N, C-alpha and C positions, 0 to 999 in steps of 0.2 A: 349742299350743292343742288341747284334747281335743275331737274331733269326734264326740261321742255326745250323743244328745238323748232327752228324755222329753216326752210331751204331757200337760199338766195344765190342766184347765179350758179346753181348746181351744187352748192356747198351746204352741208348740214351744220347749222350754227346754233349754239346753245344760248338761251336767254339767261340773264342775270337779274339781280335785284339792286335797287337804288340805295344811295346813302339815306334817303328818306325812310325806306323800309328798315334799314339797319338801325336808325335812330329810334323808330317806333318800337321795334322789337326789343332793343336794349332797355328803353324806358319802361316797357311793359314788364320785362323780366325782372328788372331791378325793383319795380313797385311790388310785384308779387313776392319776391324774396324778402323785402322789408317787412311785409305784413304776415307772411307765413313763417319767416325765420327758418327757411330751408333752401338748400341749393337746387337750382334748376339746371338741367342739362340741355333742354330744348325749350323753345317758345314758339307759339303759333300766332300769326297775325293775318288779318285780311288786307288786301290791297285794292285800290280803286279800279284796277283792271279786272277784279273779280277772282283772282287767283289767291288761294290761301297758301302762305309760306310757313314751313316748319324750319326754324333756323337754330343753329347750335349756339348756346350761350357760353361765352368764354370769359375767363378771369373773374368769376363771381366772388363777391365778398359782401358781408353785411354785419350789422350789429343792430341794437335796438333803435338807433336814431337814423341810420342811413344804409343804403345798399348801392353797390356799383357793379357793373358788368359791361361787356362789350360784345358786339357782333361784327364779324369780319365781312367786309364788302366783297361780293362776288359779281363781277361784271359779265360773267359768261364769256362769250367769244367776241365781245365788243372791246375795241382798243381804248380802254378807259384808264385815265391816269390814276383814278382812285381805287382801281382793282386791288384787293388785298388789304386795303386800309381798315384799321380797327376803329369803329365808331363806338364811343363809350357813353353811358348814361349814369349819372349819379343822382339818386333820388333820396331826398331827406323829408322827414315829417314836417308838416306845419299844422298849426292849430286853428287855422282860419277856415278850413273846409274848402280851400281853393286849390286849383292846379296851376302852378306858375312855371313857365318854361323860359329858359335862357340858354345861352351858349357859353363856351369856355375855350380853353387853349386849342388852337387849330381850327376853330370855326371862325370864318371871316366876319368882320364888322362892315356894314354898309356905310360908305362915305359919300356916295353920289346919288342924286335923285334919278328916277326913271326905272328903278327896279321894283319888284313886287313886294319888297320889304322896305320899310321907311329908313331913312338915314339915321344912323346911330344905333340901330338894332343888329343883332346877330343874323347872319344870312341863313335863316331857317325858313324856307319858302312856304307859302300858304298851304299847299296840299300836304307836304310832310308834317307841318305844324298840326294840321287837323288830324292826320293819321296818328301822331304821337298822343294827342289828347284823347282821341277816340279809343285807342288801344289801352291806355292807362285806366280810363274810366271802367273798362270791362273787369279789371281786377282790383280796383280801389274800393275798400269797404265803405259802406254808407257813412256819411258824416266826417270822413277823413279827408285831409288835404296833403298835398305833396309839392315840393319844389324840385323841378327837374332841370339838371344841367347836362347838355349834350357837349361832348368834347372829343377831340381827335388829335393827340399830340403830334403825330406825323403829318397832319394836315398843313402845318406851317410850311414845310418844304414842298409838299405836293402841290400846293396852291400856286407856287411860282411857275409851274408848268401848265397852268390853265389860263383861261381868259380873265380870271378874277381880278388881278391887279389893274388891268386896263378898264374893267367895268366899274371900278371903285369899290371892290370888296377886298379889304386889307387884312392880312394876318392869318388867313386860313381858307379853307374850302367852303363851299355852300352845301347845305343839306337840301337836296333837290329831288325832283321826280314827280311827274304828274300822274303816273299810273302805278308807281311802286315797282315796276318791272323795267329792266334794261333790255331793249330790243337790240340785238347785235347789229353794229354798223348802221345805225339809224340815220338816214339822210335828213329826216325831219328834225332830229335833235340838233344836227349841225346847222341847219338853216335857222333854227330858233336862236342858237347862240350868236350867229352872225347878225340876225335881226336885232338882237338885244343891244349890240353895240350901237346901231343906229338910234335906238330908243334912248340910250344914255346921252348921245350927242344932242339929240333933239331937246331933251330936258335941260341941257346946258345952253340952249339957244343957238347952237351951231347950225348954220345953213349951207356952208360950203365945206365939202369933204374930198378926201382922196380915196380912190378905190385901187386896190392891187390884187391880182389873182392869188398871189402867194408870197413866200418868203423872199424870193428874188427881188420882187418889186419893193418890198418893205426895206430890204437891205440897200437897194439902189436909192430909194427915197432918203434914207438916213445919210448916205454919202453926199447927196445933193442938198442937205440941210432942210429937207421938207418937214413940215410940222407933223411929227409922228402921232400927236394927240388926236388928229382928225383923220388918220389913215386907218382904213378898215380893209382887212383881207376878205375877198369875196369867195375864195376857193373857186370851184367850178361854176358856182351859181350866179353868174353875172346878170342874167335876165331877172332872176328872182330878186336880187339886191337892187337893181334899178327900179323894179316895181315897188319895192318897199321904200326906196328913197322918195319916190313920187308920193307914196302914202304919208310919209313923214315930212312932206313939204320942203325937201331940200331944194336949193336953188342952183348950186354948181357942183359938178363932180369932175375931178381931174383923174383920169385913168393913167396909171403908170404900170407898165407890165412888159414882160419878156415877149418877144416877137412870136415865140412858139405858142403862147396862149392867146394873145390879143388878135393875132391874124385871123383866128376863127370868127371873131366878132365882125371883122370886115366882110365876112360872107353871111352875116346874119345869124350866126350860131351863138346862142346865148347860154347854153350849158356846155362848157368846154371840156367835159370829161371825154376821154378817148373812146369810152364805150358808147357814148351818145352820138358823137359825130367827130369827123376829123377835117379833111379838106384843107389842111395847112399848106401843103406844097401846091395844090391845085390853085388855091387863092393867090399865093405868091406868083405863080406862073401866069395866071390870067391877068393880073394887074401889070406885070412886066410886059406882057404881050400888048396890052392896051396902050402902054406908053411907048411902044415901038421896039421892044426887046426882040432880039433875033430868035429864030427857031432853035438854034443851038443852045441859047441861054435857057429857053423854055424847057428843052429836053434835059439840060443839066439840072435845072431845079427839080423837075419831076423825078429824076433818078437819084436825088440826094437822099441820104439816110435821115438827116435832121434839118430843121430850119436853120440852124447855125451854119451847116454846110451850104445850104442854099444861099444864105446871106453872102458867103464868100464869093460865090459865082456872080451874084448881082453886083457886088462892089468891084470885082475884077472887070466887069463890063461897064463900069462908070455909070451905073443906073441908080445912084444914091437917091435921086428925086422920087423914086417909087415909094420910099418909106414915108416921106411926108404925105404923099398921095394916099397911102394906106391909113396913116394916122387920121387924116381928114375923114376918110371913109368910116373908120371905127367910130369917131365922134358923131358922124351923121347917123349911123345905124342906131347908136345909143339914144340920140335925140328922138329918132322915130319911135323907138321902144317906149320912151317916156312921153310920147305924144306932145313933144315940144315944151313940156312943163319944166324941164331942167336943162341948163346950159352945160355942155360937155367939152372937155379938152382931153387930148390923148398924147402920151409920150411912149414910144416903143424903143426897146433897147435889146442888145444881145450881150451875152456874157463876154464874148471875145472883143467886140468892137465898141461897146458902150452905147451911147445914144445913137439910134439909127434915124429916127424921124419924130417930128413933133408938129401937130397941126397949129394953125394960126392962133386959135383960142388957147391951145395948150401952152404956147409960148408966154402968153400973158399970165396964165395960171401958175406956171413954173415959178415966176417971181412972186406972185401973190401968196403962195403957200410956203415960202421960205421963212425960216425963223431966225 
């Protein structure tokens, strides 16, 4: 266990280590066991972050020709789907003096361009690949060569809970990590994974995409037969994803989202996390007042517990037109964020009432994105 901590939002959170560190440690330990013909209990490796790790070697076995062991992934206090996964390395002698690296069961194969690993190769990313080779060289006798296979049998099922299938990584997990260390609840890691989806679509020549803040929008899009292959969840990072879409030369974005999230964008709020900003009810109330809503309606909206409750009051007052007005405003704010380089359409819905409003451009996109 890595006993290093960081304090975030007043909470003490423990760091972990990546699948890349696990693979490097397992490969190094297996190599040392192969040539020393003795069991190792622990192995030490260096990480790009500059921290040295001492990791427990599990399931060691060896003979004169090969050695195998595993390292158990520890994600610290990060909500990581690969936490506890066993990453194995099998090392066999070769007589060419080379270090050859490949993957095996539970390590995904890359099937789409746009990733840092070429199509057809196992998803062992460049930094972990370099870590594995570097650490193995430290214990490999002069003139000797080895073939290294990284595998993780449980990775087949775990990968189904990750972004991998959508990114074009089939059959297993990726061996990842740029620092070797897992920073708990890293916002940057989540942003990178979201950006990667844009990169994949760009490589496929896609210029028109669908954004949705979360699973509600994704489920809604599926119900309306929207093309799920070009739908990307933005999480709370709407502004960041618009900026990246500009960078990747996207031409059209159709926003499909729940009123509770997208209403914030109508107020120019592009990080929709509640810790950053709210203003949902205020924005609803202000737009209703702008279109002639009564003082009582404004009061009812402001005293609502949720946007869904506020929507009930708006519909009871026959002010359905406010939702189309708000959808238009969301698209306008997004176009301003993109400096006019991308065309936007917006559809907002509620769980109770379904489609609430759609802007004029969004009506056209709704048909365009159907499959």
